[in-house]
C-alpha positions as CSV (number, residue, x, y, z in Angstrom):
1,M,-0.3,-20.3,8.1
2,R,2.5,-19.1,10.4
3,E,1.7,-15.6,11.6
4,D,5.3,-14.5,11.9
5,F,6.1,-15.5,8.3
6,V,3.1,-13.7,6.9
7,F,3.8,-10.4,8.7
8,D,7.5,-10.6,8.1
9,V,6.9,-11.0,4.3
10,L,4.6,-7.9,4.4
11,N,7.2,-6.0,6.4
12,D,9.9,-6.9,3.9
13,Q,7.9,-5.4,1.1
14,Y,7.3,-2.2,3.1
15,T,11.0,-2.0,3.9
16,K,11.8,-2.2,0.2
17,L,9.2,0.4,-0.6
18,L,10.5,2.8,2.0
19,E,14.1,2.3,0.8
20,F,13.0,3.2,-2.8
21,A,11.0,6.1,-1.5
22,E,14.0,7.4,0.4
23,R,16.1,7.2,-2.7
24,C,13.6,9.2,-4.8
25,P,14.7,12.8,-5.3
26,V,12.2,15.4,-4.3
27,D,11.9,16.7,-7.9
28,A,11.1,13.2,-9.2
29,R,8.3,12.2,-6.8
30,N,5.6,13.7,-9.0
31,K,6.9,13.0,-12.5
32,V,5.3,10.4,-14.7
33,P,8.2,8.8,-16.7
34,D,7.5,7.7,-20.3
35,G,5.8,4.4,-20.4
36,F,4.2,4.8,-17.0
37,N,0.8,6.0,-15.9
38,N,1.4,7.3,-12.4
39,T,4.0,9.0,-10.2
40,I,6.1,7.5,-7.4
41,H,4.0,9.7,-5.0
42,W,0.9,8.0,-6.3
43,H,2.4,4.5,-5.8
44,V,3.4,5.2,-2.3
45,G,-0.1,6.5,-1.4
46,H,-1.7,3.6,-3.3
47,V,0.1,0.9,-1.4
48,L,-0.9,2.6,1.9
49,V,-4.6,3.0,0.9
50,S,-5.0,-0.4,-0.8
51,T,-3.4,-2.3,2.0
52,E,-5.8,-0.8,4.5
53,F,-8.7,-1.5,2.2
54,H,-7.7,-5.0,1.2
55,I,-6.9,-6.2,4.7
56,L,-9.1,-4.3,7.1
57,Y,-12.1,-3.4,5.0
58,L,-12.4,-6.8,3.3
59,S,-11.9,-8.6,6.6
60,G,-14.7,-6.6,8.2
61,N,-12.3,-4.8,10.6
62,I,-13.8,-1.4,9.7
63,Q,-13.2,-0.1,13.2
64,A,-9.4,-0.4,12.6
65,L,-9.4,1.9,9.5
66,T,-7.2,4.9,10.2
67,L,-6.6,6.7,7.0
68,P,-8.6,9.8,6.0
69,S,-11.4,8.9,3.6
70,E,-10.2,11.5,1.1
71,Y,-7.1,9.4,0.5
72,M,-9.2,7.2,-1.8
73,A,-9.8,10.1,-4.2
74,Y,-6.1,10.4,-4.7
75,F,-4.8,6.8,-4.4
76,G,-7.7,4.4,-4.9
77,Y,-8.2,2.1,-7.9
78,G,-8.6,4.0,-11.1
79,T,-7.1,7.2,-9.8
80,K,-4.2,9.0,-11.4
81,P,-2.3,12.2,-10.6
82,S,-3.5,14.0,-13.7
83,D,-7.1,13.8,-12.2
84,W,-6.1,15.4,-8.9
85,L,-8.0,18.7,-8.4
86,D,-5.8,19.9,-5.5
87,E,-2.6,19.0,-3.7
88,P,-2.4,15.3,-2.6
89,P,-1.5,14.3,1.0
90,L,2.0,15.3,1.8
91,W,4.8,12.8,0.9
92,E,6.2,13.0,4.5
93,A,2.8,12.1,6.0
94,L,2.4,9.1,3.7
95,I,5.9,7.9,4.5
96,E,5.2,8.1,8.3
97,Q,1.9,6.2,7.8
98,L,3.7,3.6,5.7
99,K,6.3,3.1,8.5
100,A,3.6,2.5,11.0
101,Q,1.2,0.4,9.0
102,P,2.8,-3.1,9.2
103,L,3.1,-3.0,13.0
104,Q,-0.5,-1.7,13.3
105,L,-1.8,-4.5,11.1
106,R,0.1,-7.0,13.1
107,G,-1.3,-5.7,16.3
108,W,-4.9,-5.6,15.0
109,L,-4.8,-9.0,13.4
110,Q,-2.7,-11.0,15.8
111,E,-4.1,-14.5,16.1
112,K,-6.8,-13.7,13.6
113,L,-5.2,-14.9,10.3
114,E,-7.4,-18.0,10.1
115,Q,-10.6,-16.1,10.5
116,P,-12.9,-16.4,7.5
117,V,-13.7,-13.3,5.4
118,K,-16.6,-12.4,3.1
119,E,-16.4,-13.1,-0.6
120,N,-13.9,-10.8,-2.3
121,F,-12.2,-10.2,-5.6
122,F,-9.0,-11.8,-4.3
123,K,-10.9,-15.0,-3.7
124,A,-9.2,-15.1,-0.3
125,E,-11.0,-17.2,2.3
126,T,-9.2,-16.0,5.5
127,I,-7.6,-12.8,6.8
128,G,-4.2,-14.5,6.3
129,E,-4.9,-15.0,2.6
130,L,-5.9,-11.3,2.4
131,V,-2.6,-10.3,3.9
132,V,-0.7,-12.6,1.4
133,S,-2.7,-11.2,-1.6
134,T,-2.0,-7.7,-0.4
135,T,1.7,-8.4,0.0
136,L,1.8,-9.6,-3.6
137,H,0.0,-6.4,-4.7
138,A,2.5,-4.2,-2.7
139,S,5.4,-6.2,-4.4
140,Y,4.0,-5.3,-7.8
141,H,4.1,-1.6,-6.9
142,V,7.6,-1.9,-5.4
143,G,8.7,-3.2,-8.7
144,N,7.0,-0.3,-10.5
145,I,8.8,2.2,-8.3
146,S,12.1,0.5,-8.9
147,A,11.6,0.7,-12.6
148,M,10.4,4.3,-12.4
149,L,13.5,5.4,-10.4
150,K,15.7,3.9,-13.2
151,A,13.6,5.7,-15.9
152,L,13.8,9.0,-14.1
153,K,17.7,9.0,-14.0
């Protein structure tokens, strides 16, 4: 698996996500449009949190985890904004972390894509396969954000 290709595809999804986030009006970030379960704010945080979990935690690179543990309560699997007990992490902080994440991942995982990983729900066998699976997951959320922006007009 070519390293440049894998990380370029991940970066492309992040670029799209950040473009959509930039187009999202401030007053629309925390609205749940009809037919959806979450907000755009939630999707942005979820991609950030799930990418770190899927790639770093599942590959055993726990020392590289950087996000505050409380992010999981807001953006982990099964969470939703209607369950939030207080204010979520700031939009601007999430955006800055999203901007940095692809380059950080590339730095931490350079020349490690072929390393085997423990059994996981993706059924990925290597770090590279975790990155590919996570990129597909991010793409799903990018699509949701795109649809939500249209629904919120």
